[in-house]
C-alpha positions as CSV (number, residue, x, y, z in Angstrom):
1,M,33.4,-76.9,-107.5
2,T,33.8,-80.7,-109.4
3,G,32.1,-83.1,-111.7
4,H,30.5,-83.4,-115.1
5,K,28.1,-86.5,-114.6
6,R,24.4,-86.4,-112.8
7,Y,25.7,-88.0,-109.3
8,K,23.9,-87.3,-106.0
9,V,25.2,-86.7,-102.5
10,M,23.0,-87.8,-99.9
11,S,22.9,-85.3,-96.9
12,N,20.8,-86.7,-93.9
13,E,19.1,-89.5,-96.2
14,F,15.1,-89.4,-95.3
15,E,12.3,-91.7,-96.5
16,P,9.5,-89.1,-96.2
17,K,5.7,-90.5,-95.7
18,P,2.5,-88.4,-96.6
19,T,0.8,-86.9,-93.6
20,P,-1.8,-84.0,-93.0
21,S,0.6,-82.1,-91.1
22,Q,3.8,-83.5,-94.0
23,P,6.3,-80.2,-94.5
24,V,6.6,-78.4,-98.1
25,V,9.4,-80.0,-99.9
26,Y,11.8,-77.6,-101.5
27,Q,13.7,-77.5,-104.7
28,I,16.5,-75.0,-105.1
29,R,18.4,-74.7,-108.1
30,L,21.9,-72.9,-107.7
31,K,24.1,-72.0,-110.7
32,G,27.7,-74.1,-110.1
33,H,28.5,-77.0,-108.7
34,L,28.2,-77.4,-104.9
35,D,31.5,-79.4,-103.7
36,S,30.0,-82.3,-101.2
37,Q,32.1,-80.6,-98.0
38,W,28.9,-78.9,-97.9
39,T,26.8,-81.8,-97.1
40,D,27.0,-81.3,-93.3
41,W,25.6,-77.2,-93.7
42,F,22.5,-78.2,-95.4
43,E,21.5,-81.3,-93.5
44,G,18.1,-83.2,-94.2
45,L,18.7,-81.7,-98.4
46,T,19.4,-83.8,-101.1
47,I,22.1,-82.0,-103.4
48,T,21.7,-83.2,-107.0
49,L,24.5,-82.0,-109.2
50,E,23.1,-81.7,-112.6
51,E,25.3,-82.4,-116.0
52,D,24.2,-78.4,-116.7
53,G,26.5,-77.1,-114.1
54,D,23.7,-76.7,-112.1
55,T,22.8,-78.0,-108.4
56,L,19.6,-78.4,-106.7
57,L,18.8,-78.5,-103.4
58,T,15.8,-80.9,-102.2
59,G,14.0,-82.0,-98.7
60,P,11.4,-80.6,-96.6
61,V,11.0,-77.5,-95.1
62,V,9.2,-77.2,-91.5
63,D,7.8,-73.6,-92.4
64,Q,8.8,-70.0,-94.1
65,A,11.0,-69.1,-91.3
66,A,13.9,-72.3,-92.2
67,L,13.2,-71.2,-95.6
68,H,14.3,-68.1,-95.2
69,G,17.0,-69.4,-93.6
70,L,17.9,-71.7,-95.9
71,L,18.1,-68.6,-98.8
72,K,20.5,-67.0,-96.1
73,K,22.9,-69.6,-96.6
74,V,22.9,-69.7,-100.2
75,R,23.5,-66.3,-100.2
76,D,26.4,-66.2,-98.1
77,L,27.7,-69.0,-100.6
78,G,28.4,-66.5,-103.0
79,M,26.6,-68.9,-105.5
80,P,23.8,-67.8,-108.4
81,L,20.2,-68.3,-107.5
82,V,18.5,-69.5,-110.0
83,S,15.1,-70.7,-109.1
84,V,13.0,-71.9,-105.9
85,N,9.9,-73.9,-106.1
86,H,8.1,-75.8,-103.8
87,I,7.1,-80.0,-104.8
88,Q,4.9,-82.5,-103.6
89,F,5.7,-85.8,-101.9
90,N,4.4,-88.9,-104.1
91,E,4.6,-92.2,-102.6
92,T,6.2,-93.5,-105.3
93,H,8.2,-90.6,-106.4
94,P,8.9,-88.9,-102.7
95,Y,10.4,-85.8,-104.6
96,R,8.0,-85.5,-107.5
97,S,7.9,-81.6,-108.6
98,K,3.9,-80.0,-108.7
99,K,4.6,-79.3,-112.4
100,E,2.4,-82.6,-113.1
101,K,-0.7,-81.2,-111.4
102,E,0.5,-78.3,-112.7
103,M,0.6,-79.3,-116.9
104,N,-2.7,-80.9,-116.2
105,T,-4.3,-77.8,-114.8
106,N,-2.9,-75.5,-117.6
107,R,-3.7,-78.4,-119.9
108,K,-7.3,-77.6,-118.9
109,T,-7.4,-74.2,-118.8
110,A,-6.4,-73.9,-122.3
111,I,-9.0,-76.7,-123.8
112,I,-12.0,-74.8,-121.4
113,V,-10.3,-71.0,-123.4
114,G,-10.4,-72.7,-126.8
115,V,-14.0,-73.9,-126.6
116,L,-15.3,-70.9,-124.8
117,Y,-14.0,-68.8,-127.8
118,I,-15.6,-71.6,-130.1
119,V,-18.6,-71.3,-128.4
120,G,-18.8,-67.2,-128.3
121,T,-18.1,-66.7,-131.3
122,V,-20.7,-69.4,-132.9
123,A,-23.8,-67.8,-129.9
124,G,-22.4,-64.7,-131.5
125,I,-23.0,-65.3,-135.7
126,L,-26.4,-67.0,-135.0
127,C,-27.4,-64.1,-133.0
128,K,-26.4,-61.3,-135.8
129,V,-28.5,-64.1,-138.7
130,L,-31.4,-64.0,-136.0
131,T,-31.8,-60.4,-135.6
132,T,-31.0,-58.3,-138.5
133,P,-33.7,-59.3,-140.9
134,I,-35.7,-58.2,-138.0
135,L,-34.8,-55.2,-136.5
136,D,-33.5,-53.3,-139.8
137,G,-36.5,-51.3,-141.2
138,P,-39.4,-49.3,-140.3
139,D,-41.7,-51.8,-139.3
140,Y,-39.7,-53.5,-136.7
141,L,-42.1,-53.4,-133.8
142,V,-44.5,-55.4,-136.4
143,K,-41.8,-58.3,-136.8
144,V,-40.7,-58.1,-133.5
145,S,-44.1,-58.6,-132.6
146,A,-44.3,-61.7,-135.5
147,N,-41.4,-63.0,-134.6
148,E,-41.1,-62.8,-130.8
149,N,-39.5,-66.5,-129.9
150,Q,-36.8,-65.5,-132.5
151,I,-35.8,-61.8,-130.9
152,V,-35.7,-63.6,-127.5
153,L,-33.6,-66.6,-129.0
154,A,-31.0,-64.6,-130.1
155,A,-31.1,-62.6,-127.2
156,L,-29.8,-65.9,-125.3
157,F,-27.3,-66.1,-127.5
158,L,-26.1,-62.9,-127.2
159,L,-25.9,-64.0,-123.4
160,I,-23.8,-66.7,-124.7
161,M,-21.6,-65.2,-126.0
162,G,-21.5,-62.4,-123.5
163,L,-20.5,-64.7,-120.8
164,A,-18.6,-67.2,-122.7
165,L,-16.4,-65.1,-124.0
166,A,-16.5,-63.2,-120.6
167,M,-14.9,-67.0,-119.0
168,V,-11.6,-66.5,-120.8
169,P,-10.0,-63.8,-118.6
170,V,-11.1,-65.2,-115.5
171,M,-9.6,-68.6,-116.9
172,M,-6.4,-66.8,-118.2
173,F,-5.9,-64.3,-114.8
174,P,-3.7,-67.1,-112.2
175,I,-1.3,-67.7,-115.4
176,L,-1.6,-64.0,-117.2
177,K,-1.0,-62.1,-113.4
178,K,3.0,-64.0,-113.0
179,Q,3.3,-62.4,-116.6
180,N,2.0,-59.1,-115.4
181,E,-0.8,-58.5,-112.7
182,T,-1.9,-55.2,-113.6
183,L,-2.1,-56.1,-117.0
184,A,-4.1,-58.5,-116.3
185,L,-5.9,-57.4,-114.5
186,G,-7.1,-54.7,-116.9
187,Y,-7.5,-57.6,-119.3
188,V,-10.2,-59.2,-116.4
189,V,-12.1,-56.0,-115.9
190,F,-12.5,-55.0,-120.2
191,R,-12.7,-57.9,-121.5
192,G,-14.6,-59.8,-118.4
193,A,-16.7,-57.1,-116.6
194,L,-17.0,-54.7,-118.9
195,E,-18.4,-56.5,-121.8
196,T,-20.2,-58.8,-119.0
197,V,-22.3,-55.7,-117.7
198,T,-22.4,-53.9,-122.0
199,T,-24.1,-57.7,-122.9
200,I,-27.0,-57.9,-120.3
201,A,-27.8,-54.3,-121.7
202,M,-28.0,-55.3,-124.9
203,V,-30.5,-58.7,-123.7
204,I,-31.9,-56.6,-121.6
205,S,-33.4,-54.0,-124.0
206,W,-34.2,-57.1,-126.3
207,L,-36.7,-58.1,-124.4
208,F,-38.4,-54.8,-123.3
209,L,-38.2,-54.4,-126.9
210,T,-40.8,-57.6,-127.4
211,I,-42.8,-56.2,-124.9
212,L,-43.0,-52.9,-126.5
213,S,-43.9,-54.4,-130.0
214,Q,-47.1,-56.7,-128.2
215,E,-48.6,-53.3,-127.2
216,Y,-48.3,-51.2,-130.1
217,I,-49.8,-54.3,-132.1
218,A,-52.4,-53.9,-129.9
219,G,-53.8,-51.3,-131.3
220,S,-53.5,-49.2,-127.8
221,P,-54.0,-45.4,-128.1
222,D,-50.3,-44.3,-127.5
223,A,-49.0,-46.3,-130.3
224,S,-47.2,-43.9,-131.3
225,Y,-45.8,-43.2,-127.8
226,F,-44.7,-46.9,-128.2
227,Q,-42.9,-46.5,-131.5
228,T,-41.2,-43.4,-130.1
229,L,-39.7,-46.2,-127.3
230,G,-39.0,-48.3,-129.5
231,T,-36.4,-46.0,-131.5
232,L,-34.8,-44.8,-128.2
233,L,-34.6,-48.5,-127.4
234,L,-32.6,-49.7,-130.6
235,N,-30.6,-46.7,-130.5
236,G,-29.4,-46.9,-126.8
237,N,-28.7,-50.4,-127.8
238,D,-27.1,-48.8,-130.8
239,S,-25.0,-46.9,-128.3
240,I,-24.3,-49.8,-126.1
241,G,-23.1,-51.8,-128.9
242,S,-20.3,-48.9,-129.6
243,I,-19.2,-48.8,-126.0
244,S,-18.5,-52.8,-126.1
245,Q,-16.8,-52.3,-129.7
246,I,-13.9,-49.8,-127.9
247,V,-14.0,-52.2,-125.0
248,F,-13.7,-55.3,-126.8
249,P,-10.7,-54.1,-129.0
250,L,-8.9,-52.8,-125.8
251,G,-9.3,-55.9,-123.5
252,A,-7.7,-57.3,-126.8
253,L,-4.8,-55.7,-126.8
254,M,-4.3,-56.1,-123.0
255,F,-4.1,-59.6,-123.8
256,Y,-2.3,-60.4,-126.8
257,C,0.5,-58.2,-125.4
258,L,0.8,-60.8,-122.4
259,L,0.5,-63.7,-124.5
260,Y,3.1,-62.0,-126.3
261,Q,5.7,-61.9,-123.1
262,S,4.9,-64.5,-121.8
263,K,5.3,-66.6,-124.9
264,L,2.6,-68.9,-124.2
265,I,1.2,-69.4,-127.7
266,P,3.3,-68.9,-130.9
267,R,3.9,-65.4,-131.4
268,W,2.7,-65.5,-134.7
269,I,-0.5,-65.6,-133.1
270,S,-0.3,-63.5,-130.4
271,G,1.7,-61.3,-132.7
272,W,-1.3,-61.3,-135.0
273,G,-4.4,-60.7,-132.2
274,L,-2.3,-57.3,-131.5
275,I,-2.3,-56.4,-135.5
276,A,-5.7,-57.3,-135.8
277,A,-6.7,-55.4,-132.5
278,V,-5.5,-52.2,-133.8
279,L,-7.5,-52.5,-137.0
280,W,-10.5,-53.3,-135.1
281,I,-9.9,-50.4,-132.4
282,A,-9.8,-48.4,-136.1
283,V,-13.1,-49.5,-137.5
284,T,-14.1,-48.3,-134.3
285,F,-12.8,-44.6,-134.2
286,L,-13.9,-44.7,-137.7
287,D,-17.6,-45.5,-136.6
288,L,-17.9,-43.0,-134.1
289,F,-17.0,-40.2,-136.9
290,G,-19.8,-41.8,-139.3
291,L,-16.4,-42.6,-141.7
292,I,-17.5,-46.2,-141.8
293,N,-20.0,-48.6,-141.2
294,P,-18.7,-51.5,-139.5
295,W,-21.3,-54.0,-140.8
296,S,-20.2,-52.5,-144.0
297,N,-18.4,-54.6,-146.4
298,T,-15.0,-52.5,-145.8
299,G,-16.1,-52.5,-141.9
300,L,-16.2,-56.6,-142.0
301,L,-13.0,-57.0,-143.9
302,M,-10.8,-54.7,-141.1
303,A,-12.9,-57.6,-138.6
304,L,-12.4,-60.3,-140.3
305,P,-8.2,-60.6,-139.2
306,I,-9.1,-60.4,-135.9
307,F,-12.1,-63.2,-136.1
308,L,-9.3,-65.6,-137.9
309,Q,-7.5,-64.9,-135.1
310,E,-9.4,-66.1,-132.5
311,M,-10.2,-69.1,-134.5
312,V,-6.6,-70.4,-135.4
313,M,-5.7,-68.9,-131.5
314,A,-8.4,-71.1,-129.9
315,V,-8.0,-74.9,-132.2
316,W,-4.5,-74.3,-131.1
317,L,-5.7,-74.5,-127.3
318,I,-7.6,-77.2,-128.0
319,V,-4.9,-79.1,-129.7
320,K,-1.4,-78.0,-128.3
321,G,-2.1,-76.2,-125.1
322,F,0.1,-73.3,-124.0
323,N,3.9,-73.5,-124.3
324,P,5.0,-76.0,-121.4
325,S,8.4,-73.9,-121.2
326,A,6.7,-70.0,-120.8
327,I,4.6,-71.7,-117.9
328,A,7.7,-73.2,-116.9
329,S,9.5,-70.1,-116.6
330,L,6.1,-67.8,-115.2
331,S,5.9,-70.1,-112.2
332,A,10.1,-70.1,-111.5
333,K,10.0,-66.4,-112.4
334,T,7.1,-65.9,-109.6
335,A,7.7,-68.7,-106.4
336,T,11.5,-66.4,-106.9
337,N,10.1,-63.4,-106.6
338,E,7.5,-63.8,-103.9
339,L,10.4,-65.7,-102.0
340,L,12.8,-63.6,-102.2
341,S,10.8,-60.3,-101.4
342,A,9.8,-61.8,-98.1
343,A,13.7,-62.8,-97.0
């Protein structure tokens, strides 16, 4: 194993031409420098000796069987395998890896996730502002009837909030599953599916409330019945909200745990999210036991860290995106594990 400068030893140099049936080009990184005497053994591959002491084997592989045979040759050499990645042909650079395309996709994902967080948060605030003056107080049915459009608008904002935040785990899953697929799936279930269900249930209860309010104001003989039914709807809405308050921080814990482990964003942001999620869980349980009102000054103060953290994270994702080295590490880890398990 020799050489300190970067140079290339070509074995059966070829000029790949992009065609629909073009074989996949793989890039295999080995720890240590491979002598030029092994050129013929890796027929059809370009052997590149890196300055950092690694060796790159780059070239087309016709199918998985050929790839497994190639990996067995690497094993027989006794050289440590660092990573295995497949790259794409390109008219100007035939061995340019998929990193550029993946980086563009991941950059778009980061921006979309950041925007979704901001849209969801703004919609949630507007929803609360519109409903609090109407639904608080014993004469809520009268107020709902007089402000029906406002309640419908609030329900729309609530739906926007729920769908926007539910899209975040859907967008993040392809990336997060490379770190821990089980935890990433749990995040999708809690923040995607369960929160969507609770949000839709709350929207439906508000829309039913507008119908009840019209019947109540119309002077129906069963006005007391509508009053009772309206109270049940509000209480049911509160119960659904309590469930959502449990689902949300648990999903957040999974999310920030994955972000902290993967280093996709700075750890001070994901660590902040972990602490803030724990505080929100505390607020939820204190509310369940009637010890605190989440909308009291104390409850809002304990919820403030998660609100600020999500906004800071959203801006970071829009401006900076994900950590490129963390993305590369996750991709290499996944590709290597899949290929070795199939070998």
